[in-house]
C-alpha positions, 0 to 999 in steps of 0.5 A, a space after each residue: 125100248 123106251 129111254 128118257 134121257 135127262 141132262 142136269 146143269 148142262 144142255 146135252 147135245 144131239 151126238 151124246 143123246 145118240 150115244 146114250 140111245 145106242 148103248 142102252 139099245 144094246 141092252 136088249 141082247 142080253 135081256 129081252 124083257 126090259 121095258 124102259 131105262 131112265 138115264 140122268 146125265 149130271 155134272 157136278 161143280 167141283 175142281 176134279 176132273 171126275 165131274 161127270 155122273 151117269 145114272 141109268 135105272 132099267 125096268 124090267 118086269 117085277 124087278 129094276 136096277 140102278 147103276 151110278 157112275 162117275 168119270 171124266 167124260 159121259 161116253 167113258 161113264 156110260 160105257 161103264 155103266 152099261 157094262 154093270 148093267 150087262 152083268 146084271 141083267 145076264 145074272 138075272 136072266 141066267 137065275 132058275 126060276 123057282 116054281 110056286 109050287 116047289 117052294 113049299 115042299 
């Protein structure tokens, strides 16, 4: 799966990029038709400790999912966002496919 990672308002180090890549690659266990994903890592200039924002957009055939999480660390935000995406992908995979010819009966 192709993973595009962008860091906004800061320069991300290699460890963070590797962590994001490994965590996103695990999504293939839950839905094997993932085309690509975009990860945006942002730092918000606020006085609160929860100023790390992670947005993950996952593209699958005929659909896409977007999850946005705000936490104290990027690792925590990526874990939380991936957990949400895992639930969405499992739900999508288990959803029964309706045959087009049966729709109008």
